[in-house]
C-alpha positions as CSV (number, residue, x, y, z in Angstrom):
1,X,-5.6,-14.0,43.5
2,X,-3.6,-17.0,44.6
3,X,-1.5,-16.0,47.6
4,X,1.5,-18.0,46.2
5,X,1.4,-16.0,43.0
6,X,1.0,-12.7,45.0
7,X,4.0,-13.6,47.1
8,X,6.1,-14.3,44.0
9,X,5.1,-11.0,42.5
10,X,5.9,-9.1,45.7
11,X,9.4,-10.6,45.9
12,X,10.0,-9.8,42.2
13,X,9.0,-6.1,42.9
14,X,11.3,-5.9,46.0
15,X,14.2,-7.4,44.1
16,X,13.6,-5.0,41.2
17,X,12.9,-7.7,38.7
18,X,9.6,-5.9,38.1
19,X,8.9,-2.2,38.2
20,X,5.7,-0.8,39.7
21,X,4.0,-0.5,36.3
22,X,4.7,-4.1,35.4
23,X,3.7,-5.3,38.9
24,X,0.4,-3.4,38.7
25,X,-0.5,-4.5,35.2
26,X,0.2,-8.2,36.0
27,X,-2.0,-8.0,39.1
28,X,-4.8,-6.5,36.9
29,X,-4.4,-9.3,34.3
30,X,-4.7,-11.9,37.1
31,X,-7.9,-10.4,38.5
32,X,-9.8,-8.7,35.7
33,X,-12.2,-11.0,33.8
34,X,-11.1,-9.2,30.6
35,X,-7.9,-11.3,30.7
36,X,-9.3,-14.7,31.7
37,X,-8.1,-16.2,28.4
38,X,-4.5,-15.3,29.3
39,X,-4.5,-16.7,32.8
40,X,-2.9,-20.2,32.2
41,X,0.1,-18.7,30.3
42,X,0.5,-15.8,32.8
43,X,0.3,-18.1,35.8
44,X,2.9,-20.4,34.4
45,X,5.3,-17.6,33.7
46,X,5.0,-16.3,37.2
47,X,5.5,-19.8,38.6
48,X,8.6,-20.3,36.4
49,X,10.1,-17.0,37.4
50,X,10.2,-15.6,33.9
51,X,10.7,-12.1,35.2
52,X,12.8,-10.7,32.4
53,X,10.0,-11.7,29.9
54,X,7.2,-10.5,32.2
55,X,9.0,-7.2,32.8
56,X,9.4,-6.5,29.1
57,X,5.9,-7.6,28.4
58,X,4.2,-5.4,31.0
59,X,6.5,-2.4,31.8
60,X,4.8,-0.2,29.2
61,X,2.0,-0.3,26.7
62,X,2.7,-1.2,23.1
63,X,3.2,2.0,21.1
64,X,0.4,2.8,18.7
65,X,3.0,4.7,16.6
66,X,2.1,6.9,13.6
67,X,0.0,4.2,11.9
68,X,-0.7,1.3,14.1
69,X,0.9,-1.3,16.4
70,X,3.5,-3.9,15.7
71,X,5.5,-6.3,17.9
72,X,6.1,-9.7,19.2
73,X,3.0,-11.9,19.9
74,X,2.7,-12.9,23.6
75,X,0.7,-12.0,26.7
76,X,1.2,-8.5,28.1
77,X,0.4,-4.8,27.4
78,X,3.7,-4.4,25.4
79,X,2.9,-7.3,23.1
80,X,0.5,-8.2,20.3
81,X,-2.4,-10.4,21.5
82,X,-6.2,-10.5,21.4
83,X,-6.4,-7.9,24.1
84,X,-4.1,-5.3,22.6
85,X,-5.7,-5.8,19.2
86,X,-9.1,-5.2,20.8
87,X,-7.7,-2.2,22.6
88,X,-6.4,-0.7,19.4
89,X,-9.7,-1.4,17.7
90,X,-11.7,0.4,20.4
91,X,-9.3,3.4,20.1
92,X,-9.7,3.4,16.3
93,X,-13.5,3.1,16.7
94,X,-13.6,6.1,19.1
95,X,-11.4,8.1,16.7
96,X,-13.8,7.4,13.7
97,X,-16.9,8.2,15.7
98,X,-15.4,11.5,17.0
99,X,-13.5,12.7,13.9
100,X,-15.1,10.9,10.9
101,X,-18.7,10.8,11.9
102,X,-20.0,11.8,8.5
103,X,-18.2,8.9,6.9
104,X,-18.3,6.2,9.5
105,X,-21.5,4.7,8.2
106,X,-19.7,3.6,5.0
107,X,-17.7,1.2,7.1
108,X,-14.1,-0.1,7.4
109,X,-12.4,-2.8,5.4
110,X,-10.1,-5.3,7.1
111,X,-7.5,-7.4,5.3
112,X,-5.2,-10.1,6.8
113,X,-2.3,-12.2,5.6
114,X,-0.9,-15.6,6.2
115,X,1.0,-14.7,9.4
116,X,0.3,-16.6,12.6
117,X,-2.9,-15.4,14.3
118,X,-3.7,-12.9,11.5
119,X,-7.2,-14.4,11.0
120,X,-7.9,-14.4,14.7
121,X,-6.8,-10.8,15.1
122,X,-9.0,-9.8,12.1
123,X,-12.0,-11.3,14.0
124,X,-11.1,-9.5,17.2
125,X,-10.9,-6.3,15.3
126,X,-14.2,-6.9,13.5
127,X,-16.2,-7.7,16.6
128,X,-15.0,-4.5,18.4
129,X,-15.8,-2.2,15.4
130,X,-19.2,-3.9,15.0
131,X,-20.0,-3.4,18.7
132,X,-19.3,0.3,18.2
133,X,-21.8,0.4,15.4
134,X,-19.2,0.6,12.6
135,X,-19.9,-1.7,9.5
136,X,-17.0,-4.0,8.7
137,X,-16.1,-5.4,5.3
138,X,-13.8,-8.4,5.3
139,X,-12.1,-10.5,2.7
140,X,-12.9,-14.2,2.5
141,X,-9.2,-15.2,2.8
142,X,-5.7,-13.8,2.9
143,X,-5.1,-10.7,0.8
144,X,-2.1,-8.5,-0.1
145,X,-1.7,-5.3,1.8
146,X,-2.0,-3.1,-1.3
147,X,-5.4,-4.6,-2.1
148,X,-6.7,-3.2,1.2
149,X,-5.7,0.3,0.1
150,X,-7.4,-0.4,-3.3
151,X,-10.6,-1.7,-1.7
152,X,-11.0,1.3,0.6
153,X,-11.0,3.5,-2.5
154,X,-13.0,1.2,-4.7
155,X,-15.8,0.7,-2.2
156,X,-15.8,4.2,-0.9
157,X,-15.2,3.3,2.7
158,X,-14.2,5.5,5.7
159,X,-11.0,3.6,6.4
160,X,-9.2,0.3,6.5
161,X,-7.0,-2.0,8.6
162,X,-4.4,-4.6,7.6
163,X,-3.4,-7.3,10.1
164,X,0.2,-8.0,9.2
165,X,3.8,-7.5,10.3
166,X,4.9,-7.3,6.7
167,X,8.5,-8.7,6.5
168,X,9.2,-9.3,10.2
169,X,10.0,-12.8,11.6
170,X,7.3,-15.3,12.6
171,X,6.8,-14.1,16.2
172,X,5.7,-10.7,15.0
173,X,2.3,-9.4,14.0
174,X,0.8,-5.9,13.7
175,X,-2.1,-3.7,12.9
176,X,-1.9,-0.9,10.2
177,X,-4.7,1.8,9.9
178,X,-5.7,3.5,6.7
179,X,-7.8,6.6,6.1
180,X,-10.7,7.1,3.6
181,X,-8.2,7.6,0.8
182,X,-6.5,4.3,1.3
183,X,-3.5,6.0,2.8
184,X,-1.8,4.8,6.0
185,X,-2.9,7.4,8.6
186,X,-0.6,10.4,8.7
187,X,1.0,11.6,12.0
188,X,-1.8,14.1,12.8
189,X,-4.5,11.4,12.7
190,X,-2.1,8.9,14.3
191,X,-1.7,11.2,17.4
192,X,-5.5,11.5,17.7
193,X,-5.8,7.7,17.6
194,X,-3.0,7.4,20.1
195,X,-4.8,9.8,22.4
196,X,-7.9,7.5,22.1
197,X,-5.7,4.5,22.7
198,X,-4.6,6.0,26.0
199,X,-8.1,6.9,27.1
200,X,-10.0,3.7,26.4
201,X,-12.1,2.9,29.5
202,X,-14.2,0.1,28.1
203,X,-13.7,-2.2,25.1
204,X,-17.0,-2.9,23.4
205,X,-17.4,-6.3,21.7
206,X,-19.9,-8.7,20.3
207,X,-19.3,-12.2,19.1
208,X,-18.1,-12.5,15.5
209,X,-21.0,-14.7,14.6
210,X,-23.5,-12.3,16.0
211,X,-22.1,-9.4,14.0
212,X,-22.2,-11.5,10.8
213,X,-25.8,-12.4,11.5
214,X,-26.8,-8.8,12.1
215,X,-25.1,-7.7,8.8
216,X,-22.5,-5.6,10.6
217,X,-19.7,-7.8,9.2
218,X,-20.0,-8.3,5.4
219,X,-17.8,-10.2,3.0
220,X,-16.1,-8.3,0.2
221,X,-17.1,-9.6,-3.3
222,X,-14.7,-11.1,-5.9
223,X,-15.4,-8.1,-8.0
224,X,-12.8,-6.2,-5.9
225,X,-10.1,-8.8,-6.6
226,X,-10.7,-8.6,-10.3
227,X,-10.7,-4.8,-10.3
228,X,-7.4,-4.8,-8.3
229,X,-5.7,-7.2,-10.7
230,X,-7.0,-5.2,-13.7
231,X,-5.6,-2.0,-12.2
232,X,-2.1,-3.5,-12.0
233,X,-2.2,-4.7,-15.6
234,X,-2.5,-1.1,-16.8
235,X,1.1,-0.3,-15.9
236,X,2.3,-2.7,-18.7
237,X,4.2,-0.7,-21.4
238,X,6.3,-3.2,-23.2
239,X,5.0,-6.2,-25.1
240,X,8.1,-8.5,-25.0
241,X,7.6,-11.6,-23.0
242,X,10.7,-13.6,-23.9
243,X,12.0,-13.8,-20.4
244,X,12.5,-16.7,-17.9
245,X,11.4,-15.7,-14.4
246,X,11.9,-17.4,-11.1
247,X,9.4,-16.2,-8.5
248,X,8.9,-16.8,-4.8
249,X,6.2,-15.3,-2.5
250,X,8.3,-16.3,0.6
251,X,5.4,-18.2,2.0
252,X,3.2,-15.1,1.6
253,X,0.2,-13.9,-0.3
254,X,2.0,-12.8,-3.4
255,X,1.0,-16.2,-4.8
256,X,-2.5,-14.7,-5.0
257,X,-1.6,-11.2,-6.2
258,X,1.7,-11.0,-8.0
259,X,1.8,-14.4,-9.7
260,X,-1.7,-14.3,-11.3
261,X,-1.2,-10.9,-12.7
262,X,2.1,-11.9,-14.3
263,X,0.5,-14.9,-15.9
264,X,-2.6,-12.9,-17.0
265,X,-0.5,-10.4,-19.0
266,X,1.4,-13.1,-20.8
267,X,4.5,-14.1,-18.8
268,X,4.3,-17.8,-19.4
269,X,7.9,-18.9,-18.5
270,X,7.7,-18.6,-14.7
271,X,9.4,-21.2,-12.5
272,X,8.2,-21.2,-8.9
273,X,10.3,-21.9,-5.8
274,X,8.3,-24.9,-4.7
275,X,9.3,-25.1,-1.1
276,X,8.4,-21.4,-0.5
277,X,4.9,-21.5,-2.0
278,X,3.0,-22.6,1.0
279,X,1.0,-20.0,2.9
280,X,2.8,-20.5,6.2
281,X,3.4,-17.8,8.8
282,X,6.4,-19.8,10.2
283,X,8.3,-19.1,6.9
284,X,9.9,-22.5,7.2
285,X,11.9,-22.5,4.0
286,X,13.3,-18.9,4.3
287,X,16.8,-18.8,5.8
288,X,16.6,-17.5,9.3
289,X,12.8,-17.4,9.0
290,X,13.2,-13.6,8.2
291,X,11.3,-13.0,4.9
292,X,12.7,-9.5,4.2
293,X,13.6,-8.9,0.5
294,X,16.2,-6.4,1.7
295,X,18.3,-9.3,3.0
296,X,20.5,-11.4,0.8
297,X,19.5,-14.7,2.6
298,X,16.0,-14.7,1.1
299,X,17.5,-15.0,-2.4
300,X,19.5,-18.2,-1.6
301,X,16.9,-20.7,-2.8
302,X,15.5,-18.6,-5.6
303,X,18.9,-17.9,-7.1
304,X,20.0,-21.5,-6.8
305,X,16.9,-22.4,-8.8
306,X,17.5,-19.6,-11.2
307,X,21.0,-20.9,-12.0
308,X,19.6,-24.4,-12.5
309,X,16.9,-23.3,-15.0
310,X,19.1,-20.5,-16.5
311,X,16.6,-17.7,-15.6
312,X,16.9,-14.1,-16.6
313,X,15.4,-12.6,-13.4
314,X,14.4,-13.6,-9.8
315,X,11.4,-11.8,-8.3
316,X,10.4,-12.2,-4.6
317,X,7.6,-10.6,-2.7
318,X,7.4,-10.3,1.1
319,X,4.7,-12.1,3.1
320,X,2.0,-9.3,2.7
321,X,3.1,-8.6,-0.9
322,X,3.7,-4.9,-0.5
323,X,7.5,-5.1,-1.2
324,X,9.3,-6.5,-4.1
325,X,12.9,-7.9,-4.3
326,X,14.8,-8.4,-7.5
327,X,17.9,-10.4,-8.4
328,X,19.5,-10.4,-11.8
329,X,22.6,-12.0,-13.4
330,X,25.5,-10.1,-15.0
331,X,27.1,-11.0,-18.3
332,X,29.4,-13.4,-16.6
333,X,26.5,-15.3,-15.0
334,X,27.1,-14.0,-11.5
335,X,23.8,-13.1,-9.7
336,X,23.2,-9.8,-7.8
337,X,20.2,-9.2,-5.5
338,X,19.4,-5.5,-6.1
339,X,19.1,-2.9,-3.4
340,X,15.9,-0.9,-3.3
341,X,17.8,2.0,-4.8
342,X,19.2,-0.1,-7.6
343,X,15.8,-1.5,-8.3
344,X,14.3,2.0,-8.3
345,X,16.8,3.2,-10.8
346,X,16.6,0.3,-13.2
347,X,12.8,0.1,-13.2
348,X,12.5,3.9,-13.3
349,X,14.8,4.3,-16.3
350,X,13.0,1.5,-18.2
351,X,9.6,2.8,-17.4
352,X,10.4,6.4,-18.4
353,X,12.1,5.2,-21.5
354,X,9.1,3.0,-22.4
355,X,6.7,5.9,-21.9
356,X,8.8,8.2,-24.1
357,X,9.3,5.6,-26.9
358,X,5.6,4.7,-27.0
359,X,4.5,8.4,-27.1
360,X,2.7,8.0,-23.8
361,X,4.7,10.4,-21.7
362,X,2.2,12.9,-20.1
363,X,2.9,16.6,-20.3
364,X,3.5,17.1,-16.6
365,X,4.9,13.8,-15.2
366,X,5.7,13.4,-11.6
367,X,8.0,10.8,-9.8
368,X,7.9,10.7,-6.0
369,X,10.5,9.3,-3.6
370,X,11.5,9.6,0.0
371,X,14.4,11.7,1.0
372,X,16.6,8.7,1.9
373,X,15.9,7.1,-1.5
374,X,18.7,7.5,-4.1
375,X,19.2,10.9,-5.8
376,X,20.3,9.0,-8.9
377,X,16.6,8.4,-9.5
378,X,16.2,12.2,-9.5
379,X,19.0,12.6,-12.0
380,X,17.5,10.0,-14.3
381,X,13.9,11.2,-14.0
382,X,14.7,14.8,-14.5
383,X,16.7,13.9,-17.6
384,X,13.4,12.5,-19.0
385,X,11.6,15.7,-18.2
386,X,9.8,14.5,-15.1
387,X,9.4,16.5,-11.9
388,X,10.8,14.7,-8.9
389,X,9.3,15.2,-5.5
390,X,12.0,13.8,-3.2
391,X,11.7,15.6,0.1
392,X,9.4,13.1,1.8
393,X,10.0,11.5,5.2
394,X,10.4,7.7,5.4
395,X,7.1,6.0,5.2
396,X,4.9,5.3,2.2
397,X,2.0,7.2,3.8
398,X,3.8,10.4,2.9
399,X,4.0,9.3,-0.7
400,X,0.4,8.3,-0.7
401,X,-0.7,11.7,0.6
402,X,1.4,13.5,-2.0
403,X,-0.2,11.4,-4.8
404,X,-3.7,12.1,-3.4
405,X,-3.1,15.9,-3.4
406,X,-1.3,16.3,-6.7
407,X,-2.6,19.2,-8.8
408,X,-4.9,18.0,-11.5
409,X,-2.5,19.2,-14.3
410,X,0.2,16.8,-13.0
411,X,0.3,13.1,-13.7
412,X,1.8,10.7,-11.2
413,X,4.0,8.0,-12.8
414,X,5.6,6.0,-10.0
415,X,7.2,6.2,-6.5
416,X,10.0,4.4,-4.7
417,X,11.4,3.8,-1.3
418,X,14.9,2.5,-0.7
419,X,13.4,-0.3,1.4
420,X,12.2,-2.1,-1.8
421,X,8.8,-0.4,-1.8
422,X,7.4,0.7,-5.1
423,X,4.2,1.8,-6.8
424,X,3.5,2.3,-10.5
425,X,0.2,3.8,-11.5
426,X,-2.3,5.5,-9.2
427,X,-4.9,2.9,-8.5
428,X,-4.3,3.0,-4.8
429,X,-2.1,4.8,-2.2
430,X,0.3,2.3,-0.8
431,X,3.3,0.4,-2.0
432,X,2.6,-3.0,-3.6
433,X,4.5,-5.9,-5.2
434,X,2.3,-6.6,-8.2
435,X,3.0,-3.4,-10.3
436,X,6.8,-3.4,-9.9
437,X,6.8,-7.1,-10.7
438,X,5.2,-6.3,-14.1
439,X,7.7,-3.5,-14.7
440,X,10.7,-5.6,-13.5
441,X,9.7,-8.5,-15.7
442,X,9.3,-6.2,-18.7
443,X,12.6,-4.5,-18.0
444,X,14.3,-7.8,-18.0
445,X,12.6,-8.8,-21.3
446,X,13.6,-5.5,-22.8
447,X,17.2,-5.9,-21.8
448,X,17.3,-9.4,-23.1
449,X,15.9,-8.2,-26.5
450,X,18.8,-5.7,-26.6
451,X,21.3,-8.5,-25.8
452,X,22.3,-7.0,-22.5
453,X,21.7,-7.7,-18.8
454,X,20.0,-5.4,-16.3
455,X,23.5,-5.0,-14.7
456,X,24.8,-3.8,-18.1
457,X,22.0,-1.2,-18.1
458,X,22.7,-0.2,-14.6
459,X,26.4,0.3,-15.5
460,X,25.5,2.5,-18.4
461,X,23.4,4.6,-16.1
462,X,26.3,5.0,-13.7
463,X,28.6,6.0,-16.6
464,X,26.2,8.7,-17.6
465,X,25.0,10.1,-14.3
466,X,27.7,9.2,-11.8
467,X,28.1,6.4,-9.3
468,X,26.3,6.5,-6.0
469,X,27.7,4.4,-3.1
470,X,24.7,4.0,-0.8
471,X,24.6,2.3,2.5
472,X,22.1,1.6,5.2
473,X,23.3,0.6,8.7
474,X,21.0,0.0,11.7
475,X,21.5,-1.0,15.2
476,X,18.9,-2.4,17.6
477,X,18.9,-0.6,20.9
478,X,18.5,-3.3,23.6
479,X,17.1,-3.1,27.1
480,X,14.2,-1.3,28.8
481,X,13.7,2.3,27.9
482,X,15.3,1.9,24.4
483,X,12.9,4.4,22.8
484,X,13.7,7.0,25.5
485,X,17.4,6.4,24.9
486,X,17.1,7.1,21.2
487,X,15.0,10.2,21.8
488,X,17.4,11.6,24.4
489,X,20.4,10.9,22.2
490,X,18.8,12.7,19.2
491,X,18.0,15.7,21.5
492,X,21.6,15.9,22.6
493,X,22.9,15.6,19.1
494,X,20.7,18.6,18.2
495,X,22.1,20.5,21.1
496,X,25.7,20.0,19.9
497,X,25.6,19.6,16.1
498,X,28.9,18.5,14.5
499,X,30.7,20.6,12.0
500,X,32.4,17.6,10.3
501,X,31.9,13.8,10.2
502,X,34.8,11.5,9.3
503,X,37.0,14.5,8.5
504,X,34.5,15.8,5.9
505,X,33.1,19.3,6.5
506,X,29.4,19.6,6.8
507,X,28.0,22.3,4.5
508,X,24.3,22.0,5.4
509,X,22.1,20.5,8.1
510,X,18.4,19.9,7.8
511,X,16.4,19.0,10.9
512,X,13.1,17.4,9.8
513,X,11.7,17.8,13.3
514,X,11.8,21.6,13.1
515,X,12.2,22.2,9.4
516,X,15.3,24.2,10.1
517,X,18.1,24.4,7.5
518,X,21.4,25.5,8.9
519,X,24.8,26.3,7.6
520,X,26.9,23.4,8.7
521,X,30.0,25.5,9.2
522,X,28.6,28.4,11.2
523,X,25.3,27.0,12.5
524,X,23.4,30.0,11.1
525,X,19.8,29.5,10.3
526,X,19.3,29.6,6.5
527,X,15.6,28.9,6.2
528,X,12.7,26.9,7.6
529,X,11.1,24.5,5.2
530,X,7.4,23.7,5.5
531,X,7.9,19.9,5.2
532,X,6.4,17.0,7.0
533,X,7.8,16.8,10.5
534,X,9.7,13.8,11.6
535,X,12.7,12.9,13.9
536,X,15.5,12.9,11.3
537,X,18.7,14.9,10.9
538,X,20.4,15.1,7.5
539,X,24.0,16.2,7.2
540,X,25.0,17.3,3.6
541,X,28.7,17.4,2.5
542,X,28.1,19.1,-0.9
543,X,25.8,22.0,-1.9
544,X,24.0,19.8,-4.5
545,X,22.9,17.6,-1.6
546,X,24.1,14.5,-3.3
547,X,26.6,13.5,-0.6
548,X,24.7,13.0,2.7
549,X,24.1,11.1,5.9
550,X,20.6,10.8,7.2
551,X,20.2,9.7,10.8
552,X,16.8,8.7,12.3
553,X,15.3,6.4,15.0
554,X,12.8,3.9,13.7
555,X,9.2,4.8,14.4
556,X,8.1,1.2,15.2
557,X,11.2,-0.6,16.6
558,X,14.0,0.4,19.1
559,X,16.4,0.8,16.2
560,X,18.7,3.6,15.0
561,X,19.1,3.9,11.2
562,X,21.9,5.5,9.3
563,X,21.7,6.2,5.6
564,X,25.0,7.2,3.9
565,X,25.4,8.4,0.3
566,X,28.6,9.3,-1.5
567,X,28.4,10.3,-5.2
568,X,31.5,10.1,-7.4
569,X,32.4,10.2,-11.1
570,X,33.7,6.8,-12.5
571,X,36.1,8.9,-14.7
572,X,37.8,10.1,-11.6
573,X,37.5,7.3,-9.0
574,X,36.8,3.6,-9.1
575,X,33.6,2.1,-7.5
576,X,35.7,0.5,-4.8
577,X,37.2,3.9,-3.8
578,X,33.8,5.5,-3.7
579,X,32.4,2.6,-1.7
580,X,35.3,2.8,0.8
581,X,34.6,6.4,1.3
582,X,31.0,5.7,2.1
583,X,32.0,3.0,4.6
584,X,34.4,5.4,6.3
585,X,31.6,8.0,6.6
586,X,29.1,5.4,7.9
587,X,31.6,4.3,10.6
588,X,32.2,7.8,11.6
589,X,28.6,8.8,12.1
590,X,27.8,5.5,13.9
591,X,30.7,6.2,16.3
592,X,29.5,9.7,16.9
593,X,26.0,8.6,17.9
594,X,27.2,5.6,19.9
595,X,29.3,8.0,22.0
596,X,26.2,10.0,22.8
597,X,24.2,6.9,23.5
598,X,26.8,5.6,25.9
599,X,26.2,8.6,28.2
600,X,22.5,8.0,28.5
601,X,21.0,5.9,31.2
602,X,17.2,5.4,31.4
603,X,16.0,4.0,34.7
604,X,12.6,2.2,34.4
605,X,12.5,1.2,38.1
């Protein structure tokens, strides 16, 4: 190692600009031939004294999490790069060979989207799996994430991987792992892969070209694309096509999955947002370059175009086309981008109504949602005679697993997440944008035929079932040791559970980590529920569990999330009054947790 570089590193360690872990890892990257490709960038950062960047990039290893890795692309063990992708691939290979040996010969499918470096990371993944003797099936070009889930099932493979960071900004990428059922791996498997991740001693690899020549890497046929598209068309229930649609893929792969399907089933009046059609991982024409359909800014250009062409509905899909955003006008012509909860209720009501009117409602229908997704969907679905499974943790993998293990006498209809994730039909086991796009377009056409807007329909649902004021607030926890801060704060909150929040008495508390249900007033243990375990606390303010605050740390980012719901009758209170009550509750729980966080210091030096 260059003595000048070594000197700079030693000074940075002494001055606590680097801790011992970062110092040691940087030395390893400077001397080990595994990292020769990163030397020019690493050397320059040391010479420039970019210690804050280097500390964050090397002070820990990127978290494998419950289903893969995701983060900023850069050099370092705490970043997404060719090395950490190879590392994750070796860990996944070891897991398959140890725990799925009977299936491993069937191979693994890999999909990748239009994000920066996705194709390169796909190749790195493929060459490591191939070197471990695992056949790899790759797509010829970018594909939507749900098609990976579909392909694993359709081809009968032992698993799958998607290279994507979904709706994150351009500097992010990631790596999601799926099991043989096309479900993102569940926590139990995730922990096993994480253990392999921590125990990798050698990363096996061959060149991509060599693996192709030996038949270890094979290209997936166009037959899978056609079968995937045909599976989506089966969710169509309403024949009306008199609707004007504005669509944007937000520079992502929806132009190859959502758009063709809409056209093929007869939606001819589709206006595209021209500047957002390019497959470009920089997302240049999305405000803030943050292509998340949960955010109002992504609708700016589509809604401006919708006003110009007098459209009936705006549909947007995120870059890997597994989420769908919807915007609709009201009777006054004002546009509203729907929350995931509003979209779930509108599409759910329409879909259930169409099944009933067409005589296609099965005898034991099932609707599935996560626990933080609106209970209004439960009210609506149960009114149509459907069973609602709504106790699931956040993450579509839990929905996919529930679908996979439904009793044969039950029929799955659709599932929803509040984060604009939906699935209609059971052709695969992940959320996707193409099936809800069909349902949303048909819902809009149906409303138009009845001379009302989707907002009118939503209002009628509120009048019948009650109004739900629902809010999501999140805060990024900054600094080193952010995950430890969140975990410690959640531990302290559990040790001293509140009896009220915002002046509202808590009647029930559910701890999803332990399954314990406690009386909010006395703390007495009421029962233990055998649910999926996850780090979330739910505080209920009414016995019917319709008024609630859910509190959880994100599993992939240093971010605390707060979900607040207040239900009220519009015969007794106005929407504004119910919304204000929800805001007050949100502010109270955030203040409560911030107070706990302020007492926690994590020293990484």
